[in-house]
C-alpha positions as CSV (number, residue, x, y, z in Angstrom):
1,M,140.3,60.9,50.7
2,K,141.4,61.9,47.0
3,K,137.5,63.4,45.9
4,K,137.9,65.5,49.7
5,R,141.1,66.8,49.2
6,V,139.6,68.2,46.0
7,A,136.2,69.7,47.4
8,F,138.6,71.5,50.1
9,L,141.3,72.8,47.2
10,K,137.9,74.1,45.6
11,K,136.0,75.7,48.6
12,H,138.9,77.3,50.1
13,A,141.0,78.0,47.3
14,V,141.9,81.2,48.1
15,L,142.8,80.0,52.3
16,V,145.0,77.2,50.9
17,A,146.9,80.4,48.3
18,A,147.4,82.4,50.8
19,A,148.9,79.3,53.2
20,V,150.9,79.5,51.0
21,C,152.6,82.3,50.6
22,A,152.9,82.8,54.2
23,A,155.1,79.5,53.8
24,A,156.5,80.7,50.9
25,S,157.7,83.6,52.3
26,A,158.8,82.9,56.0
27,F,161.5,80.8,53.8
28,F,162.5,84.6,52.6
29,V,162.1,85.9,56.5
30,P,162.3,83.3,58.9
31,P,159.6,83.7,62.1
32,D,160.7,86.3,64.9
33,K,159.2,89.0,67.5
34,T,158.0,91.1,64.4
35,Y,155.1,88.8,63.2
36,F,153.2,89.9,65.8
37,S,152.8,93.1,64.9
38,Y,151.9,92.3,61.3
39,L,148.0,91.1,62.3
40,D,145.9,93.9,62.9
41,L,143.4,92.6,66.1
42,R,141.3,95.4,65.4
43,V,140.3,94.6,61.4
44,L,139.9,90.5,62.6
45,C,137.9,91.4,65.7
46,L,135.3,93.6,64.0
47,L,134.9,91.1,61.4
48,F,133.9,88.8,64.1
49,S,131.5,90.6,64.9
50,L,130.2,91.4,61.8
51,M,129.7,88.2,60.9
52,V,127.8,86.8,63.8
53,V,124.6,89.2,63.8
54,V,125.0,88.7,60.6
55,A,124.2,85.4,61.3
56,G,121.5,86.2,63.9
57,L,119.8,88.2,61.8
58,Q,119.4,85.6,59.3
59,S,118.5,83.0,62.1
60,C,115.5,86.1,62.9
61,N,114.4,85.1,59.0
62,V,114.6,89.2,58.8
63,F,116.0,89.7,55.1
64,A,113.4,87.2,54.0
65,V,110.3,89.0,55.2
66,L,110.8,92.2,54.1
67,S,112.2,91.0,51.0
68,Q,108.7,89.4,50.3
69,K,106.8,92.9,51.7
70,L,108.9,94.4,48.7
71,L,107.7,92.1,46.6
72,Q,104.6,90.3,46.2
73,G,101.7,92.0,44.5
74,K,101.3,93.1,41.1
75,R,105.2,94.2,39.5
76,K,106.2,95.1,35.7
77,L,109.3,92.7,35.3
78,R,112.0,95.3,34.4
79,A,110.5,96.7,38.2
80,L,111.1,93.5,39.2
81,V,114.4,92.5,38.0
82,L,115.7,95.8,39.4
83,L,114.3,94.9,43.3
84,L,115.7,92.0,42.8
85,V,119.7,93.8,42.3
86,L,118.8,96.4,44.3
87,L,117.8,94.5,47.9
88,P,121.5,93.7,47.5
89,F,123.1,96.5,46.9
90,F,122.0,98.1,49.6
91,S,121.8,95.8,51.8
92,S,125.4,95.5,50.3
93,M,126.6,98.8,52.5
94,L,125.3,97.7,55.7
95,I,125.7,93.7,56.0
96,T,128.5,92.8,53.5
97,N,129.2,92.4,49.4
98,D,129.4,87.6,50.6
99,V,126.1,88.3,53.0
100,A,123.8,89.6,50.6
101,L,124.8,87.5,47.8
102,I,123.9,84.5,50.2
103,T,120.5,85.7,50.9
104,F,119.4,87.2,48.0
105,V,120.8,85.4,44.9
106,P,118.7,82.0,46.4
107,F,115.9,84.9,46.2
108,A,116.2,85.7,43.5
109,I,116.6,81.7,42.1
110,L,113.2,81.3,44.0
111,V,111.5,84.6,42.9
112,L,112.2,83.6,38.7
113,S,111.5,80.3,38.5
114,L,108.3,80.8,40.7
115,L,107.8,83.0,37.1
116,G,108.8,81.1,35.3
117,E,111.1,83.7,34.5
118,R,114.5,81.5,34.3
119,R,115.4,82.6,31.3
120,H,116.9,86.7,32.7
121,L,118.6,84.2,35.3
122,I,121.9,84.9,34.3
123,K,121.6,88.5,34.0
124,V,119.5,88.9,37.1
125,I,122.1,87.5,39.2
126,V,125.4,89.0,37.6
127,L,124.4,92.0,38.2
128,Q,122.9,91.3,41.3
129,T,126.5,90.2,41.9
130,I,128.4,93.7,40.3
131,A,125.5,95.4,42.7
132,A,126.3,93.4,46.2
133,N,129.9,94.2,45.4
134,L,129.8,97.9,44.5
135,G,127.2,98.9,46.7
136,S,129.8,97.3,49.3
137,M,132.3,100.2,48.4
138,A,129.3,102.7,50.6
139,T,131.4,102.3,53.5
140,P,134.0,101.2,55.4
141,F,132.3,97.9,56.6
142,G,130.7,97.1,53.7
143,N,134.1,94.4,52.8
144,P,136.5,93.5,54.0
145,Q,139.2,95.0,52.3
146,N,137.3,98.7,53.2
147,L,137.2,97.8,57.0
148,Y,141.1,97.1,57.0
149,L,142.1,99.9,55.0
150,Y,140.2,102.5,56.9
151,T,141.5,100.9,59.8
152,T,145.1,101.2,58.5
153,F,145.5,104.1,57.3
154,S,142.6,105.8,59.8
155,I,140.7,107.6,57.5
156,S,137.7,109.0,59.1
157,P,133.8,108.5,57.5
158,L,133.9,111.8,55.7
159,D,136.8,111.3,53.9
160,F,135.7,107.8,53.2
161,L,132.1,109.1,52.0
162,L,134.1,112.0,49.5
163,I,136.2,108.8,48.5
164,M,133.8,106.4,47.0
165,G,130.5,108.9,47.2
166,K,130.6,109.5,43.2
167,F,131.3,105.9,42.4
168,T,128.9,104.7,44.8
169,G,126.4,107.4,43.1
170,C,127.8,106.3,39.1
171,S,127.3,102.2,40.2
172,L,123.6,102.9,41.4
173,L,122.9,105.0,37.5
174,L,124.5,102.2,35.8
175,L,122.5,99.0,37.6
176,L,118.7,100.9,37.0
177,L,120.2,102.1,32.8
178,C,120.9,98.2,32.6
179,G,117.1,98.0,33.9
180,F,115.9,98.5,29.9
181,L,117.4,95.4,29.7
182,F,114.1,93.8,30.7
183,P,110.9,94.3,28.3
184,K,108.2,95.3,30.2
185,E,105.8,93.0,30.8
186,T,102.9,93.1,34.0
187,L,103.5,89.9,36.6
188,T,102.3,89.0,40.1
189,V,104.0,87.7,42.9
190,R,102.5,85.4,45.2
191,F,104.4,83.3,47.5
192,P,103.9,80.0,48.0
193,K,104.9,80.1,52.5
194,P,105.0,84.3,54.1
195,A,108.0,83.7,56.2
196,A,108.5,85.4,59.3
197,V,110.2,86.4,61.9
198,S,110.8,83.6,64.8
199,S,111.9,86.3,67.6
200,R,110.9,89.8,68.0
201,L,113.4,89.6,70.7
202,D,116.4,88.9,69.0
203,V,116.0,90.6,66.8
204,I,116.6,93.8,68.8
205,L,118.7,92.3,70.3
206,Y,120.9,91.3,67.3
207,G,120.0,95.0,65.9
208,M,121.9,96.7,69.4
209,L,124.5,94.7,68.6
210,F,125.0,95.6,65.0
211,V,124.7,99.2,65.8
212,C,127.4,98.4,68.9
213,C,129.5,96.7,65.4
214,L,129.4,100.0,63.9
215,L,130.5,102.2,66.7
216,A,134.0,99.9,67.0
217,V,134.3,100.6,63.2
218,L,133.9,104.5,63.5
219,H,136.0,104.2,66.9
220,V,132.9,105.3,69.4
221,L,133.5,102.5,70.6
222,P,136.4,100.3,72.5
223,Y,136.6,96.4,69.8
224,P,137.0,94.7,72.9
225,A,134.2,95.6,73.8
226,A,131.9,95.1,70.7
227,V,133.8,91.1,70.9
228,V,132.7,90.0,74.2
229,L,128.8,91.7,73.7
230,V,128.4,90.0,70.7
231,A,129.9,87.3,72.6
232,G,127.9,87.5,75.3
233,V,124.8,87.0,73.6
234,A,124.9,84.5,71.2
235,L,126.4,81.9,73.5
236,W,122.9,83.1,75.4
237,R,120.7,83.2,72.3
238,N,122.4,80.4,69.6
239,P,125.9,79.4,70.4
240,S,125.2,77.6,67.3
241,L,126.1,81.8,65.5
242,L,129.3,81.4,66.0
243,K,130.0,78.2,64.6
244,R,128.6,80.6,61.6
245,A,130.9,82.8,61.0
246,D,133.5,82.8,59.0
247,Y,136.7,81.3,60.1
248,G,138.2,80.7,56.9
249,L,138.3,84.9,55.4
250,L,139.5,85.0,59.1
251,L,142.5,83.0,58.6
252,T,143.2,83.9,54.8
253,F,143.5,87.7,56.7
254,V,145.9,86.2,58.9
255,F,148.1,84.4,56.4
256,F,147.5,87.4,54.2
257,F,149.3,89.3,57.3
258,I,152.0,87.0,57.6
259,F,152.4,87.1,53.8
260,S,152.4,90.8,53.4
261,G,154.8,91.9,56.3
262,N,157.3,88.7,55.0
263,M,157.0,90.9,51.3
264,G,157.8,94.2,53.5
265,R,161.1,93.1,55.2
266,I,162.1,92.1,51.7
267,P,164.0,95.3,49.3
268,F,163.6,94.0,45.9
269,F,159.5,94.1,47.0
270,Q,160.0,97.6,48.1
271,E,161.0,99.0,45.1
272,M,158.8,96.9,42.7
273,F,155.8,97.6,44.5
274,S,155.9,101.4,45.6
275,G,158.0,102.0,42.3
276,F,154.0,100.8,41.0
277,L,152.3,102.1,43.1
278,S,153.9,105.5,42.8
279,T,153.2,106.0,39.2
280,A,149.6,104.5,38.6
281,P,148.0,103.6,42.6
282,V,144.7,102.7,41.6
283,A,145.3,101.1,38.1
284,T,147.9,98.8,40.3
285,A,145.2,97.8,42.4
286,I,142.8,97.1,40.8
287,V,145.2,94.2,38.0
288,S,146.6,93.3,41.5
289,S,142.8,92.1,42.2
290,Q,142.4,90.3,39.2
291,V,144.6,88.0,39.8
292,I,145.4,87.5,43.8
293,S,141.5,89.2,44.8
294,N,141.1,92.6,46.0
295,V,141.1,91.5,49.6
296,P,144.9,90.1,49.2
297,A,145.8,93.0,47.6
298,A,144.3,95.3,49.9
299,V,146.3,94.0,52.7
300,L,149.7,93.9,50.5
301,L,149.6,96.9,49.0
302,S,149.6,98.8,51.9
303,R,152.7,97.4,52.7
304,F,154.2,100.2,50.5
305,T,152.2,103.5,49.8
306,G,151.3,106.0,52.5
307,D,147.6,106.6,49.9
308,G,145.2,104.6,51.3
309,A,142.2,106.2,49.0
310,S,143.8,105.4,45.6
311,L,144.0,102.1,47.2
312,L,139.9,102.4,49.2
313,I,139.0,103.1,45.0
314,G,141.5,100.9,43.5
315,T,140.9,97.5,45.2
316,N,136.7,98.2,45.1
317,L,136.5,98.7,41.7
318,G,138.8,96.0,41.4
319,G,136.3,93.9,42.5
320,L,135.3,93.5,39.1
321,G,136.9,91.8,36.0
322,T,137.1,88.3,36.3
323,L,135.6,86.0,39.0
324,I,138.1,85.7,41.6
325,A,138.8,89.8,41.4
326,S,136.0,89.5,44.2
327,L,136.1,86.5,46.1
328,A,131.7,87.0,46.9
329,S,131.1,86.8,43.2
330,L,131.9,83.1,43.7
331,I,129.2,82.5,45.6
332,S,127.3,83.6,43.0
333,F,128.9,81.5,40.6
334,Q,128.1,78.7,42.9
335,F,124.6,79.0,43.7
336,Y,124.7,79.3,39.8
337,G,126.3,76.2,39.1
338,A,124.2,73.6,41.4
339,E,120.6,75.0,39.9
340,A,119.6,71.2,37.1
341,D,120.0,73.4,34.0
342,A,122.7,75.5,34.3
343,K,124.8,77.1,31.9
344,P,128.2,77.5,33.2
345,L,130.3,78.6,30.4
346,R,127.6,80.9,29.5
347,Y,127.6,82.8,33.2
348,L,130.8,82.7,32.7
349,G,130.7,84.6,29.0
350,T,127.1,87.3,31.0
351,F,129.4,87.6,33.7
352,T,132.8,89.1,31.8
353,L,130.7,91.4,29.9
354,F,128.5,92.8,33.0
355,N,131.7,93.2,34.8
356,L,134.7,94.8,32.7
357,G,131.5,96.8,31.2
358,F,131.3,98.9,34.6
359,L,134.6,98.1,35.7
360,A,136.0,101.0,32.6
361,V,133.0,103.2,32.9
362,L,134.3,103.9,37.1
363,W,137.6,103.3,35.4
364,L,137.6,105.9,33.3
365,M,135.9,108.1,36.7
366,T,139.1,108.0,38.0
367,L,141.5,109.2,34.8
368,L,139.3,112.4,34.5
C-alpha cells in the first residue's frame, strides 16, 4: 500500500500539490457561490477535446508512419538528429508539447538504438524536450497555458503570432545551430517493421475533428459543439480513447483555478503579485514557472494583471530551466530513466545546461 502511495505521488506530484494548495486556500476563503466563477469551462472542454482527437490519431499510427517516411534511407548523422529534434518542434504546434514527446522520444530511442548511436541519446532527448516546449509556444493550442491565456485575455490570432513569432523563429535557429554539436558521419536507417495506418476512415474522421477543435479555439465553432462531436465520434469508433485523455491535467487545472481564484480575493497576495507584475511581468512569470511549473503560473498570475502578452511570453520561456518548469519535460525524463543504461545525473546536468543556455538567449530578447 505504501509503495502504491509513493508511486501515485511521484506520478501525480503536481496534481497533489494543486489539491493541497486549493484546500489550504479554502481556509482563508471559505467555499461559496463565487467558486463556480473560477472554473474556465471553455479551456477545460477544449483541452479534453484536443486530447481525445490526438489520441485517436495516435491510435491510427499516423505519427509513426510520417516519422518513418521522413527518416528512412541514407542520412548524415547531423541531419538525422535535426530531423528527430524538429519533429517534436513542429508537431507540438498542433498536437501539444506533451503528446509530441510521448510520440517522438521513444521513437528517437528506437532509431538511435538500431543505429548503435546511443552515445548521443541524452543530448538528442534533451534537445527534443526543448524543441517541443519551444515549438508549442507558436500556436494558441500548442500547450495548456497558451490555450488558457489566449482564451482568458481574448488574444486575437494575429496578435498571438506577433507576440510569439519572433521567439519561435529564434528558437528554431538555436536548434539548428545545435546540430553542429554532432558529427557528419553517414548512416543508413532501416526499420525492421514498417508502420502502417490502421484505418484510413479513422484518420479522415479524426483529422476532421481536429479541424473542428481548431475552429473552436479560434471562436469560429462553439466549443460545446466541438466537445459533443469529439465525444460522439470517439464513442462510435473507439470508446477507449475517452480513457486516454489526461484527466489528471484537467483536474490539476480545476484545483489551480480554485487556488488562484482564492488568492485573488486575499488583499495581501493581490498587492504582492500585482506589484511584481507591474514592474517585471515577464521575469515574474519566468521565475514562478521554475518553482510551480508554467501552467499553474499562468493560471495564478492571470488573476493579478491585464498584461496577457507578458504572461504569454514569460510562461512559455519559463518552460525552460528546471525539470519541473514544464510538466512535459518530466515525460522525457521518465522515458530516458526507464532505459537499462540510463544515467539520470548526467541527463539532469545536460538538461539544465542546455535549458539555461536557451533561456538566457530568449530572455535577452525580451530585454532588448
